[in-house]
N, CA, C and O atoms as CSV, one atom per row, in Angstrom:
chain,resi,resn,atom,element,x,y,z
A,1,MET,N,N,-13.627,-8.471,-9.938
A,1,MET,CA,C,-12.193,-8.354,-10.096
A,1,MET,C,C,-11.543,-9.652,-9.672
A,1,MET,O,O,-11.955,-10.257,-8.683
A,2,ASP,N,N,-10.551,-10.079,-10.393
A,2,ASP,CA,C,-9.804,-11.290,-10.090
A,2,ASP,C,C,-8.657,-10.928,-9.151
A,2,ASP,O,O,-7.650,-10.370,-9.586
A,3,PHE,N,N,-8.804,-11.240,-7.877
A,3,PHE,CA,C,-7.798,-10.879,-6.890
A,3,PHE,C,C,-6.611,-11.835,-6.892
A,3,PHE,O,O,-5.626,-11.590,-6.196
A,4,SER,N,N,-6.687,-12.915,-7.656
A,4,SER,CA,C,-5.562,-13.847,-7.702
A,4,SER,C,C,-4.339,-13.211,-8.362
A,4,SER,O,O,-3.225,-13.711,-8.209
A,5,ALA,N,N,-4.536,-12.116,-9.092
A,5,ALA,CA,C,-3.414,-11.443,-9.741
A,5,ALA,C,C,-2.603,-10.600,-8.761
A,5,ALA,O,O,-1.478,-10.203,-9.064
A,6,LEU,N,N,-3.170,-10.329,-7.592
A,6,LEU,CA,C,-2.468,-9.540,-6.591
A,6,LEU,C,C,-1.634,-10.463,-5.722
A,6,LEU,O,O,-2.040,-11.595,-5.457
A,7,CYS,N,N,-0.489,-10.006,-5.278
A,7,CYS,CA,C,0.326,-10.846,-4.409
A,7,CYS,C,C,1.001,-9.997,-3.344
A,7,CYS,O,O,1.177,-8.789,-3.502
A,8,CYS,N,N,1.369,-10.652,-2.267
A,8,CYS,CA,C,2.048,-9.973,-1.170
A,8,CYS,C,C,3.405,-10.620,-0.971
A,8,CYS,O,O,3.544,-11.834,-1.119
A,9,ASN,N,N,4.392,-9.831,-0.640
A,9,ASN,CA,C,5.711,-10.348,-0.345
A,9,ASN,C,C,5.843,-10.463,1.170
A,9,ASN,O,O,6.004,-9.463,1.869
A,10,ILE,N,N,5.774,-11.696,1.667
A,10,ILE,CA,C,5.872,-11.894,3.116
A,10,ILE,C,C,7.221,-12.488,3.509
A,10,ILE,O,O,7.389,-12.953,4.637
A,11,SER,N,N,8.170,-12.474,2.602
A,11,SER,CA,C,9.466,-13.090,2.869
A,11,SER,C,C,10.318,-12.289,3.853
A,11,SER,O,O,11.304,-12.810,4.376
A,12,ASN,N,N,9.956,-11.039,4.113
A,12,ASN,CA,C,10.778,-10.203,4.981
A,12,ASN,C,C,10.190,-10.017,6.367
A,12,ASN,O,O,10.528,-9.050,7.050
A,13,PHE,N,N,9.307,-10.928,6.805
A,13,PHE,CA,C,8.732,-10.795,8.141
A,13,PHE,C,C,9.816,-10.904,9.196
A,13,PHE,O,O,10.706,-11.749,9.101
A,14,SER,N,N,9.738,-10.057,10.186
A,14,SER,CA,C,10.685,-10.066,11.295
A,14,SER,C,C,10.239,-11.076,12.336
A,14,SER,O,O,9.126,-11.599,12.285
A,15,SER,N,N,11.113,-11.334,13.260
A,15,SER,CA,C,10.756,-12.180,14.389
A,15,SER,C,C,9.747,-11.448,15.257
A,15,SER,O,O,9.737,-10.218,15.308
A,16,ILE,N,N,8.915,-12.194,15.927
A,16,ILE,CA,C,7.925,-11.608,16.831
A,16,ILE,C,C,8.596,-11.363,18.180
A,16,ILE,O,O,9.339,-12.212,18.673
A,17,PHE,N,N,8.334,-10.211,18.768
A,17,PHE,CA,C,8.853,-9.929,20.098
A,17,PHE,C,C,7.784,-9.210,20.908
A,17,PHE,O,O,6.880,-8.580,20.359
A,18,ILE,N,N,7.907,-9.316,22.207
A,18,ILE,CA,C,6.966,-8.675,23.126
A,18,ILE,C,C,7.551,-7.330,23.534
A,18,ILE,O,O,8.736,-7.233,23.853
A,19,SER,N,N,6.715,-6.288,23.523
A,19,SER,CA,C,7.186,-4.955,23.901
A,19,SER,C,C,6.299,-4.383,25.001
A,19,SER,O,O,5.197,-4.870,25.256
A,20,LEU,N,N,6.801,-3.358,25.629
A,20,LEU,CA,C,6.010,-2.652,26.630
A,20,LEU,C,C,4.885,-1.897,25.929
A,20,LEU,O,O,5.072,-1.404,24.816
A,21,VAL,N,N,3.732,-1.803,26.563
A,21,VAL,CA,C,2.596,-1.082,25.983
A,21,VAL,C,C,2.981,0.356,25.660
A,21,VAL,O,O,2.540,0.902,24.649
A,22,SER,N,N,3.789,0.967,26.497
A,22,SER,CA,C,4.189,2.360,26.277
A,22,SER,C,C,5.055,2.526,25.023
A,22,SER,O,O,5.111,3.619,24.458
A,23,GLU,N,N,5.732,1.460,24.581
A,23,GLU,CA,C,6.596,1.531,23.401
A,23,GLU,C,C,5.842,1.246,22.103
A,23,GLU,O,O,6.350,1.537,21.020
A,24,GLN,N,N,4.643,0.684,22.199
A,24,GLN,CA,C,3.944,0.218,21.011
A,24,GLN,C,C,3.607,1.307,19.992
A,24,GLN,O,O,3.753,1.055,18.796
A,25,PRO,N,N,3.166,2.503,20.394
A,25,PRO,CA,C,2.908,3.532,19.366
A,25,PRO,C,C,4.152,3.874,18.545
A,25,PRO,O,O,4.066,4.054,17.330
A,26,ARG,N,N,5.299,3.964,19.203
A,26,ARG,CA,C,6.551,4.262,18.500
A,26,ARG,C,C,6.926,3.115,17.563
A,26,ARG,O,O,7.378,3.354,16.443
A,27,ILE,N,N,6.743,1.881,18.010
A,27,ILE,CA,C,7.068,0.712,17.189
A,27,ILE,C,C,6.158,0.645,15.962
A,27,ILE,O,O,6.623,0.376,14.854
A,28,LEU,N,N,4.866,0.888,16.160
A,28,LEU,CA,C,3.913,0.876,15.050
A,28,LEU,C,C,4.268,1.950,14.024
A,28,LEU,O,O,4.268,1.696,12.820
A,29,GLU,N,N,4.568,3.138,14.508
A,29,GLU,CA,C,4.938,4.231,13.610
A,29,GLU,C,C,6.205,3.887,12.826
A,29,GLU,O,O,6.266,4.103,11.615
A,30,LYS,N,N,7.212,3.353,13.513
A,30,LYS,CA,C,8.455,2.972,12.835
A,30,LYS,C,C,8.191,1.890,11.798
A,30,LYS,O,O,8.734,1.944,10.694
A,31,HIS,N,N,7.371,0.919,12.138
A,31,HIS,CA,C,7.054,-0.166,11.207
A,31,HIS,C,C,6.438,0.393,9.920
A,31,HIS,O,O,6.865,0.029,8.824
A,32,PHE,N,N,5.449,1.265,10.042
A,32,PHE,CA,C,4.788,1.791,8.857
A,32,PHE,C,C,5.679,2.748,8.082
A,32,PHE,O,O,5.595,2.801,6.855
A,33,HIS,N,N,6.521,3.496,8.759
A,33,HIS,CA,C,7.434,4.377,8.029
A,33,HIS,C,C,8.513,3.567,7.314
A,33,HIS,O,O,8.958,3.951,6.233
A,34,ASP,N,N,8.939,2.444,7.910
A,34,ASP,CA,C,9.874,1.552,7.211
A,34,ASP,C,C,9.225,0.968,5.952
A,34,ASP,O,O,9.852,0.900,4.895
A,35,LEU,N,N,7.971,0.552,6.077
A,35,LEU,CA,C,7.245,0.045,4.905
A,35,LEU,C,C,7.111,1.129,3.842
A,35,LEU,O,O,7.262,0.867,2.648
A,36,GLN,N,N,6.827,2.343,4.289
A,36,GLN,CA,C,6.651,3.460,3.359
A,36,GLN,C,C,7.962,3.755,2.614
A,36,GLN,O,O,7.946,4.016,1.411
A,37,LYS,N,N,9.083,3.712,3.323
A,37,LYS,CA,C,10.377,3.938,2.671
A,37,LYS,C,C,10.666,2.868,1.622
A,37,LYS,O,O,11.194,3.160,0.549
A,38,LYS,N,N,10.314,1.627,1.947
A,38,LYS,CA,C,10.620,0.512,1.055
A,38,LYS,C,C,9.662,0.425,-0.126
A,38,LYS,O,O,10.087,0.162,-1.251
A,39,TYR,N,N,8.352,0.646,0.125
A,39,TYR,CA,C,7.346,0.412,-0.907
A,39,TYR,C,C,6.616,1.659,-1.392
A,39,TYR,O,O,5.899,1.598,-2.392
A,40,GLY,N,N,6.782,2.777,-0.711
A,40,GLY,CA,C,5.992,3.961,-1.041
A,40,GLY,C,C,4.716,3.953,-0.228
A,40,GLY,O,O,4.740,3.656,0.967
A,41,ALA,N,N,3.608,4.276,-0.858
A,41,ALA,CA,C,2.330,4.336,-0.155
A,41,ALA,C,C,1.955,2.959,0.398
A,41,ALA,O,O,2.231,1.932,-0.221
A,42,VAL,N,N,1.320,2.959,1.575
A,42,VAL,CA,C,0.948,1.722,2.258
A,42,VAL,C,C,-0.527,1.789,2.633
A,42,VAL,O,O,-1.005,2.800,3.148
A,43,VAL,N,N,-1.234,0.704,2.369
A,43,VAL,CA,C,-2.614,0.600,2.843
A,43,VAL,C,C,-2.713,-0.711,3.620
A,43,VAL,O,O,-2.375,-1.778,3.106
A,44,ALA,N,N,-3.179,-0.617,4.857
A,44,ALA,CA,C,-3.397,-1.791,5.700
A,44,ALA,C,C,-4.880,-2.127,5.649
A,44,ALA,O,O,-5.724,-1.283,5.949
A,45,VAL,N,N,-5.194,-3.357,5.270
A,45,VAL,CA,C,-6.588,-3.802,5.186
A,45,VAL,C,C,-6.831,-4.803,6.302
A,45,VAL,O,O,-6.185,-5.849,6.370
A,46,ASP,N,N,-7.769,-4.468,7.171
A,46,ASP,CA,C,-8.129,-5.297,8.319
A,46,ASP,C,C,-9.363,-6.109,7.947
A,46,ASP,O,O,-10.400,-5.537,7.613
A,47,LEU,N,N,-9.265,-7.432,8.001
A,47,LEU,CA,C,-10.361,-8.310,7.576
A,47,LEU,C,C,-11.076,-8.987,8.742
A,47,LEU,O,O,-11.882,-9.889,8.514
A,48,VAL,N,N,-10.810,-8.586,9.975
A,48,VAL,CA,C,-11.381,-9.282,11.132
A,48,VAL,C,C,-12.830,-8.888,11.386
A,48,VAL,O,O,-13.317,-7.874,10.888
A,49,ASN,N,N,-13.505,-9.722,12.179
A,49,ASN,CA,C,-14.883,-9.440,12.594
A,49,ASN,C,C,-14.937,-8.183,13.445
A,49,ASN,O,O,-13.934,-7.776,14.030
A,50,THR,N,N,-16.095,-7.580,13.510
A,50,THR,CA,C,-16.270,-6.425,14.403
A,50,THR,C,C,-16.888,-6.848,15.729
A,50,THR,O,O,-17.209,-5.995,16.556
A,51,HIS,N,N,-17.060,-8.153,15.946
A,51,HIS,CA,C,-17.673,-8.661,17.185
A,51,HIS,C,C,-16.668,-9.490,17.978
A,51,HIS,O,O,-15.688,-9.994,17.431
A,52,GLY,N,N,-16.927,-9.620,19.260
A,52,GLY,CA,C,-16.127,-10.489,20.114
A,52,GLY,C,C,-14.679,-10.066,20.216
A,52,GLY,O,O,-14.353,-8.881,20.153
A,53,GLY,N,N,-13.809,-11.061,20.375
A,53,GLY,CA,C,-12.374,-10.797,20.526
A,53,GLY,C,C,-11.765,-10.109,19.328
A,53,GLY,O,O,-10.930,-9.218,19.478
A,54,GLU,N,N,-12.178,-10.519,18.124
A,54,GLU,CA,C,-11.664,-9.856,16.926
A,54,GLU,C,C,-12.110,-8.411,16.868
A,54,GLU,O,O,-11.365,-7.547,16.405
A,55,GLY,N,N,-13.323,-8.139,17.335
A,55,GLY,CA,C,-13.819,-6.762,17.365
A,55,GLY,C,C,-12.986,-5.890,18.289
A,55,GLY,O,O,-12.694,-4.737,17.971
A,56,ARG,N,N,-12.609,-6.439,19.425
A,56,ARG,CA,C,-11.754,-5.678,20.352
A,56,ARG,C,C,-10.379,-5.441,19.742
A,56,ARG,O,O,-9.798,-4.367,19.895
A,57,LEU,N,N,-9.866,-6.451,19.050
A,57,LEU,CA,C,-8.580,-6.299,18.368
A,57,LEU,C,C,-8.667,-5.203,17.309
A,57,LEU,O,O,-7.785,-4.349,17.216
A,58,TYR,N,N,-9.736,-5.233,16.513
A,58,TYR,CA,C,-9.943,-4.192,15.493
A,58,TYR,C,C,-9.979,-2.803,16.129
A,58,TYR,O,O,-9.298,-1.892,15.659
A,59,GLU,N,N,-10.765,-2.635,17.192
A,59,GLU,CA,C,-10.890,-1.320,17.847
A,59,GLU,C,C,-9.544,-0.818,18.345
A,59,GLU,O,O,-9.205,0.349,18.146
A,60,ARG,N,N,-8.777,-1.682,18.987
A,60,ARG,CA,C,-7.467,-1.261,19.509
A,60,ARG,C,C,-6.504,-0.917,18.383
A,60,ARG,O,O,-5.771,0.068,18.468
A,61,TYR,N,N,-6.506,-1.722,17.332
A,61,TYR,CA,C,-5.599,-1.456,16.219
A,61,TYR,C,C,-5.983,-0.159,15.516
A,61,TYR,O,O,-5.117,0.650,15.183
A,62,ALA,N,N,-7.277,0.039,15.293
A,62,ALA,CA,C,-7.735,1.264,14.630
A,62,ALA,C,C,-7.341,2.495,15.439
A,62,ALA,O,O,-6.902,3.497,14.875
A,63,ARG,N,N,-7.497,2.421,16.761
A,63,ARG,CA,C,-7.084,3.553,17.618
A,63,ARG,C,C,-5.578,3.757,17.572
A,63,ARG,O,O,-5.103,4.892,17.574
A,64,SER,N,N,-4.826,2.662,17.532
A,64,SER,CA,C,-3.362,2.759,17.535
A,64,SER,C,C,-2.812,3.354,16.250
A,64,SER,O,O,-1.855,4.128,16.278
A,65,ILE,N,N,-3.412,2.996,15.135
A,65,ILE,CA,C,-2.870,3.436,13.842
A,65,ILE,C,C,-3.340,4.848,13.474
A,65,ILE,O,O,-2.710,5.516,12.654
A,66,GLU,N,N,-4.425,5.295,14.068
A,66,GLU,CA,C,-5.015,6.589,13.700
A,66,GLU,C,C,-4.018,7.751,13.695
A,66,GLU,O,O,-4.047,8.548,12.757
A,67,PRO,N,N,-3.133,7.891,14.699
A,67,PRO,CA,C,-2.215,9.045,14.700
A,67,PRO,C,C,-1.215,9.077,13.541
A,67,PRO,O,O,-0.683,10.140,13.221
A,68,ILE,N,N,-0.953,7.939,12.914
A,68,ILE,CA,C,0.046,7.946,11.836
A,68,ILE,C,C,-0.569,7.924,10.442
A,68,ILE,O,O,0.158,7.943,9.449
A,69,LEU,N,N,-1.893,7.883,10.350
A,69,LEU,CA,C,-2.536,7.857,9.038
A,69,LEU,C,C,-2.278,9.146,8.285
A,69,LEU,O,O,-2.234,10.230,8.866
A,70,SER,N,N,-2.107,9.007,6.980
A,70,SER,CA,C,-1.835,10.165,6.125
A,70,SER,C,C,-2.303,9.822,4.718
A,70,SER,O,O,-2.961,8.804,4.504
A,71,GLU,N,N,-1.968,10.659,3.786
A,71,GLU,CA,C,-2.314,10.391,2.388
A,71,GLU,C,C,-1.617,9.124,1.893
A,71,GLU,O,O,-2.141,8.424,1.027
A,72,ASP,N,N,-0.435,8.830,2.443
A,72,ASP,CA,C,0.345,7.683,1.984
A,72,ASP,C,C,0.312,6.489,2.931
A,72,ASP,O,O,0.845,5.431,2.597
A,73,ILE,N,N,-0.295,6.632,4.091
A,73,ILE,CA,C,-0.495,5.509,5.012
A,73,ILE,C,C,-1.973,5.483,5.355
A,73,ILE,O,O,-2.497,6.387,6.006
A,74,ARG,N,N,-2.632,4.423,4.902
A,74,ARG,CA,C,-4.078,4.352,5.030
A,74,ARG,C,C,-4.492,3.024,5.675
A,74,ARG,O,O,-3.812,2.009,5.528
A,75,PHE,N,N,-5.611,3.055,6.384
A,75,PHE,CA,C,-6.151,1.874,7.064
A,75,PHE,C,C,-7.609,1.695,6.660
A,75,PHE,O,O,-8.398,2.638,6.730
A,76,ILE,N,N,-7.966,0.485,6.238
A,76,ILE,CA,C,-9.343,0.183,5.852
A,76,ILE,C,C,-9.792,-1.065,6.596
A,76,ILE,O,O,-9.098,-2.082,6.603
A,77,HIS,N,N,-10.956,-0.977,7.218
A,77,HIS,CA,C,-11.544,-2.159,7.855
A,77,HIS,C,C,-12.599,-2.736,6.922
A,77,HIS,O,O,-13.420,-2.008,6.364
A,78,PHE,N,N,-12.565,-4.051,6.763
A,78,PHE,CA,C,-13.536,-4.760,5.926
A,78,PHE,C,C,-13.897,-6.042,6.668
A,78,PHE,O,O,-13.099,-6.978,6.718
A,79,ASP,N,N,-15.089,-6.087,7.242
A,79,ASP,CA,C,-15.517,-7.252,8.024
A,79,ASP,C,C,-15.820,-8.401,7.059
A,79,ASP,O,O,-16.959,-8.591,6.632
A,80,PHE,N,N,-14.792,-9.147,6.733
A,80,PHE,CA,C,-14.873,-10.197,5.724
A,80,PHE,C,C,-15.971,-11.213,6.042
A,80,PHE,O,O,-16.746,-11.587,5.162
A,81,HIS,N,N,-16.037,-11.657,7.294
A,81,HIS,CA,C,-17.010,-12.697,7.656
A,81,HIS,C,C,-18.446,-12.200,7.533
A,81,HIS,O,O,-19.318,-12.939,7.076
A,82,ARG,N,N,-18.699,-10.965,7.933
A,82,ARG,CA,C,-20.054,-10.423,7.847
A,82,ARG,C,C,-20.452,-10.170,6.399
A,82,ARG,O,O,-21.583,-10.460,6.009
A,83,ILE,N,N,-19.540,-9.638,5.603
A,83,ILE,CA,C,-19.861,-9.245,4.235
A,83,ILE,C,C,-19.826,-10.437,3.265
A,83,ILE,O,O,-20.715,-10.585,2.427
A,84,CYS,N,N,-18.815,-11.268,3.381
A,84,CYS,CA,C,-18.658,-12.368,2.424
A,84,CYS,C,C,-19.167,-13.706,2.944
A,84,CYS,O,O,-19.547,-14.575,2.160
A,85,GLY,N,N,-19.176,-13.873,4.260
A,85,GLY,CA,C,-19.602,-15.151,4.810
A,85,GLY,C,C,-18.702,-16.273,4.319
A,85,GLY,O,O,-17.491,-16.099,4.184
A,86,HIS,N,N,-19.300,-17.416,4.056
A,86,HIS,CA,C,-18.524,-18.569,3.608
A,86,HIS,C,C,-18.574,-18.774,2.103
A,86,HIS,O,O,-17.797,-19.561,1.562
A,87,ILE,N,N,-19.482,-18.075,1.413
A,87,ILE,CA,C,-19.652,-18.369,-0.019
A,87,ILE,C,C,-19.778,-17.147,-0.921
A,87,ILE,O,O,-19.764,-17.303,-2.142
A,88,HIS,N,N,-19.895,-15.968,-0.390
A,88,HIS,CA,C,-20.166,-14.778,-1.213
A,88,HIS,C,C,-18.895,-13.982,-1.508
A,88,HIS,O,O,-18.802,-12.800,-1.177
A,89,PHE,N,N,-17.923,-14.639,-2.133
A,89,PHE,CA,C,-16.653,-13.982,-2.407
A,89,PHE,C,C,-16.772,-12.885,-3.457
A,89,PHE,O,O,-15.885,-12.039,-3.566
A,90,GLU,N,N,-17.837,-12.886,-4.220
A,90,GLU,CA,C,-18.054,-11.805,-5.188
A,90,GLU,C,C,-18.217,-10.466,-4.477
A,90,GLU,O,O,-18.038,-9.410,-5.084
A,91,ARG,N,N,-18.554,-10.512,-3.201
A,91,ARG,CA,C,-18.716,-9.272,-2.430
A,91,ARG,C,C,-17.382,-8.612,-2.089
A,91,ARG,O,O,-17.356,-7.515,-1.532
A,92,LEU,N,N,-16.286,-9.271,-2.418
A,92,LEU,CA,C,-14.977,-8.630,-2.264
A,92,LEU,C,C,-14.879,-7.380,-3.130
A,92,LEU,O,O,-14.022,-6.524,-2.906
A,93,SER,N,N,-15.757,-7.284,-4.112
A,93,SER,CA,C,-15.781,-6.078,-4.944
A,93,SER,C,C,-16.069,-4.843,-4.090
A,93,SER,O,O,-15.668,-3.737,-4.452
A,94,GLN,N,N,-16.760,-5.019,-2.959
A,94,GLN,CA,C,-17.005,-3.892,-2.046
A,94,GLN,C,C,-15.693,-3.388,-1.450
A,94,GLN,O,O,-15.510,-2.186,-1.260
A,95,LEU,N,N,-14.786,-4.314,-1.156
A,95,LEU,CA,C,-13.461,-3.919,-0.663
A,95,LEU,C,C,-12.704,-3.191,-1.761
A,95,LEU,O,O,-12.098,-2.148,-1.514
A,96,TYR,N,N,-12.736,-3.727,-2.953
A,96,TYR,CA,C,-12.071,-3.064,-4.065
A,96,TYR,C,C,-12.625,-1.659,-4.271
A,96,TYR,O,O,-11.867,-0.731,-4.551
A,97,ASP,N,N,-13.946,-1.492,-4.135
A,97,ASP,CA,C,-14.559,-0.172,-4.274
A,97,ASP,C,C,-13.975,0.811,-3.265
A,97,ASP,O,O,-13.783,1.985,-3.581
A,98,GLN,N,N,-13.691,0.334,-2.048
A,98,GLN,CA,C,-13.094,1.200,-1.021
A,98,GLN,C,C,-11.648,1.542,-1.362
A,98,GLN,O,O,-11.158,2.612,-1.001
A,99,LEU,N,N,-10.971,0.642,-2.050
A,99,LEU,CA,C,-9.551,0.811,-2.359
A,99,LEU,C,C,-9.280,1.433,-3.722
A,99,LEU,O,O,-8.173,1.910,-3.974
A,100,GLU,N,N,-10.259,1.434,-4.587
A,100,GLU,CA,C,-10.051,1.769,-5.993
A,100,GLU,C,C,-9.322,3.095,-6.218
A,100,GLU,O,O,-8.313,3.125,-6.923
A,101,ASP,N,N,-9.812,4.187,-5.634
A,101,ASP,CA,C,-9.171,5.491,-5.839
A,101,ASP,C,C,-7.726,5.487,-5.346
A,101,ASP,O,O,-6.836,6.027,-6.003
A,102,TYR,N,N,-7.505,4.882,-4.198
A,102,TYR,CA,C,-6.159,4.799,-3.629
A,102,TYR,C,C,-5.240,3.995,-4.547
A,102,TYR,O,O,-4.113,4.411,-4.812
A,103,LEU,N,N,-5.711,2.856,-5.029
A,103,LEU,CA,C,-4.899,2.015,-5.900
A,103,LEU,C,C,-4.568,2.723,-7.207
A,103,LEU,O,O,-3.438,2.643,-7.688
A,104,LYS,N,N,-5.532,3.406,-7.774
A,104,LYS,CA,C,-5.280,4.149,-9.016
A,104,LYS,C,C,-4.279,5.272,-8.785
A,104,LYS,O,O,-3.354,5.462,-9.575
A,105,LYS,N,N,-4.468,6.012,-7.704
A,105,LYS,CA,C,-3.582,7.142,-7.411
A,105,LYS,C,C,-2.136,6.684,-7.266
A,105,LYS,O,O,-1.213,7.357,-7.725
A,106,HIS,N,N,-1.950,5.545,-6.631
A,106,HIS,CA,C,-0.594,5.049,-6.364
A,106,HIS,C,C,-0.150,3.998,-7.369
A,106,HIS,O,O,0.856,3.317,-7.175
A,107,ARG,N,N,-0.917,3.879,-8.444
A,107,ARG,CA,C,-0.579,3.005,-9.566
A,107,ARG,C,C,-0.311,1.568,-9.110
A,107,ARG,O,O,0.673,0.944,-9.508
A,108,CYS,N,N,-1.209,1.068,-8.268
A,108,CYS,CA,C,-1.094,-0.290,-7.731
A,108,CYS,C,C,-2.150,-1.190,-8.354
A,108,CYS,O,O,-2.883,-1.880,-7.646
A,109,VAL,N,N,-2.223,-1.181,-9.648
A,109,VAL,CA,C,-3.235,-1.975,-10.346
A,109,VAL,C,C,-2.495,-2.992,-11.210
A,109,VAL,O,O,-1.584,-2.624,-11.952
A,110,PRO,N,N,-2.875,-4.265,-11.123
A,110,PRO,CA,C,-2.213,-5.266,-11.973
A,110,PRO,C,C,-2.306,-4.879,-13.444
A,110,PRO,O,O,-3.303,-4.297,-13.872
A,111,LYS,N,N,-1.279,-5.196,-14.214
A,111,LYS,CA,C,-1.192,-4.801,-15.625
A,111,LYS,C,C,-2.450,-5.125,-16.409
A,111,LYS,O,O,-2.871,-4.331,-17.251
A,112,ARG,N,N,-3.053,-6.266,-16.152
A,112,ARG,CA,C,-4.214,-6.649,-16.952
A,112,ARG,C,C,-5.436,-5.794,-16.687
A,112,ARG,O,O,-6.417,-5.882,-17.427
A,113,TYR,N,N,-5.403,-4.953,-15.631
A,113,TYR,CA,C,-6.523,-4.053,-15.349
A,113,TYR,C,C,-6.226,-2.614,-15.722
A,113,TYR,O,O,-7.109,-1.761,-15.627
A,114,GLU,N,N,-4.996,-2.322,-16.148
A,114,GLU,CA,C,-4.637,-0.947,-16.484
A,114,GLU,C,C,-5.501,-0.377,-17.591
A,114,GLU,O,O,-5.770,0.824,-17.600
A,115,MET,N,N,-5.942,-1.207,-18.525
A,115,MET,CA,C,-6.745,-0.713,-19.636
A,115,MET,C,C,-8.102,-0.196,-19.151
A,115,MET,O,O,-8.763,0.556,-19.868
A,116,MET,N,N,-8.528,-0.586,-17.946
A,116,MET,CA,C,-9.819,-0.139,-17.428
A,116,MET,C,C,-9.711,1.192,-16.719
A,116,MET,O,O,-10.738,1.769,-16.362
A,117,LEU,N,N,-8.503,1.712,-16.497
A,117,LEU,CA,C,-8.330,2.962,-15.754
A,117,LEU,C,C,-8.668,4.165,-16.589
A,117,LEU,O,O,-8.575,5.295,-16.111
């Protein structure tokens, strides 16, 4: 699959601020519900390593997002470095395989791939 046809709109990023740990679950939930209101279904794809500092970040984020996951808010981990390394970008098809049903259901497929549905 040619992923260059997909794009993200990052023009609406908010300023970064520090919050109390006790407030973070509420902030995360509000963030994803705001995204859901604006865009509909949301899928967060985590591309970090499962080892070291990135692994700890992945574990904490996965635990934090778990309570708000639903049919329309989904989280997928894909260890990009382990699976693709520095040269095996064709293995991104494994990520697409994980996302395919979700993308079809929510009609998030670039026009040039609609004929394959």
